[in-house]
C-alpha positions, 0 to 999 in steps of 0.5 A: 205086706198087705199094703205092698200086695194091694199096691202091686194089684192096683198097678197090675190093674192099671197096666192092663187098663192102659195097655189093654186099651191101647191094644184095643185102639190099635186093633180098631185102627188097624188098616186092612185096605187102601184106596188109590184114585187115578184116571181110567187108563192102562197104567191104572190097571198096571197099578192094580197089579202092583196093589195085588202084589202088595196084598200078597206081601202084607195082607192089605188089600189095595183098590185102584179106583179109576175115573174117566180122564174127562171128569177126573179133575172135576171129581177130585176138586169136588172131593177136595172141597168136601175134605173127603176121605173116600181115597187114601192116595191119589195119582194126580196130574203134575199141575195139581201139586201146587194146589194140593200143597197150598190148599192143604189137600196133600200130606207133606212128604218131605221128611218121609222121602228124604229120611228114606232116601226116596228123593235120590232114587228118581230122576231130578226132572220127575222129582221137580215136576211130579213132587216138588212145590214150590219149585226149588224149595226141596218140599215134596208132596208127591212120589213120581209114579207114572213118568210120561211125556210126548214122543212120536211113532212113525212108519218105517216102511214109508221112511225107508222106501227107496222111491220115497227117499229119492222123491223126498231128496229131490223135492227138499234137498236132504235125506228122508230120515227121522226128523232132527228139527221141527222144520224137518218134521214139517217137511216130512209131514207135507211130503206124506200128505196125499189126500187122494190116497188117504194118507196124511203126514202127521197127527197132533193133539187138538182136544180142547176138553182138558189140556191136550192141545196145550200139551201138544203145542208145548212140544214146539213152544218149548223147543222154540225157546219159549216159556209160560212165564219168566222168573218173576211169573210175568207173561206179557212179552213172554208167552207172546214173544216172536219165537212163540208166534213162529211156534204157533204158526208151525203147529197150525201147519202140522195140523193142516197135514193131519187126517180130516175130522181130527178137530178134538183129538187126543191119545185114542185118535192119534193111535187110531189114525196110525193103525188105520193107515191114515198117518205117517207120524203121530204124536202121543204120550209114551203111556199110549204107545204100547198099543202100536206094538200090539198085534192089533196094529197091522203096522206093528213090525214097521213102527219106529219111535223118536223123541221130540225134534229140536227147535231153530236154535237147537233147544229140545224139549218135550211136554211132560205128562205123567203123575205123582202119587200123593197122600190124602191129608184128610184121612186118619193118622193110621191110614196116612201111615199105612199109605206111607208104608205102601209108598215106601214099598212101591218106591223100592227098586225091585218093586219099580222093576216090577212096575216097569215090567207090568207096563208102568213108566218108572221114574227110578234112575237105576231101572231107567238106565238098565239094559233090561228096561231100555231093551224091553220095548221098541219105545223105551229107549226114546222114553228114557231119553225124553225124560231128561228133557221134559218141561211142564205147564204151570203147577201153581194153584191157579193153573186151571184158570191159566189153562182155560184161556190157553186151551180156548185160544189154541183151539180157536186158532189151530182148529178154528182158523180164528185170527193170526198167531201174533194176535192170538198170543197177545190176547192170551198173554193179556188173559193170563196176566189178568188171572195172575194179577187178580189172584195176587200171583203178580202185581 
């Protein structure tokens, strides 16, 4: 009896030590806050609102830390090199997915997304470009968070003015209306360019700092049937194909119809040139178009929106923007699990409805197709249509090495007037080919 009692006592002590210790460790690992890193812009503010909702629901505080777009990539690259843990989740550019996956910076989310059915809730294009690597692999490293692409805003009062309509038809032989092709958009831009009146036909991206001029040009490039590579990653004869030369010539023409001084312009300059009455049409990411329906825009009530036009062969694409949310591979397992818990909650349809209501561009299929979303703003219908025809730049780890010569070549030709389109693209194809060969992507 004493032996049995002693044995029971020893077992009891052992259980207390074991489970008490586990409870102590669990208490130490309990996550009470999460940090999400993103660029500095309005969608990050909307995400903070979502984070505040999550804190109310779970008690876990969410901090959305914002870094200016111009330094965001450099800051992230530095953090990755140090295997830093200053953030738990990151909303990174679509082009970063390959680097994040191959170099081990991002957690593999495949099992998490598939087992929870999250991969089926978002549009295929956004899953492909914001989350999957390699393309077609079914391996996911990001949840499509901020869907975005380029569209156009335009002055309806100019387009629908009877005198303008008559003058346009007399000059070009067809009706003035929202352009269906890039050739039509070019004519309209030329028609409304009136320097003596301070009015210009269009404004397009020219910024050289990160990727803006490349993204702007892609809208024409893709719709002219061009791609950055073939199915074997070759660029010679692809980037510099005849159709691509024509696309580049057209983009330069569009720039010639832009307000003066837009030599390094991105989203803010687009909106500014529109709200100050200089531009009849402006290219911009949908994420920046809310400013054009705000009371601060005196043209608010006469502003319309349209999707990217078609190329000469009827192809129609828009340059992808937006980002997916990924989990930092260097944080503790407890923080990884807490990050996954947040992602699962964020991906729920009800949360995505709230995200869209705050101003975020959801990638959720059901929310995108709902009447509530389509009618919520004057630009949401164009956005929903655009997200079915998006294409993107390279997303392999070497994308930055490919982007640098592209930005330089496009800026030099379009803004600087250097060389001829064919020579510029021939040289760019050679530069990109060298990067791909030197890094072993192709032989």
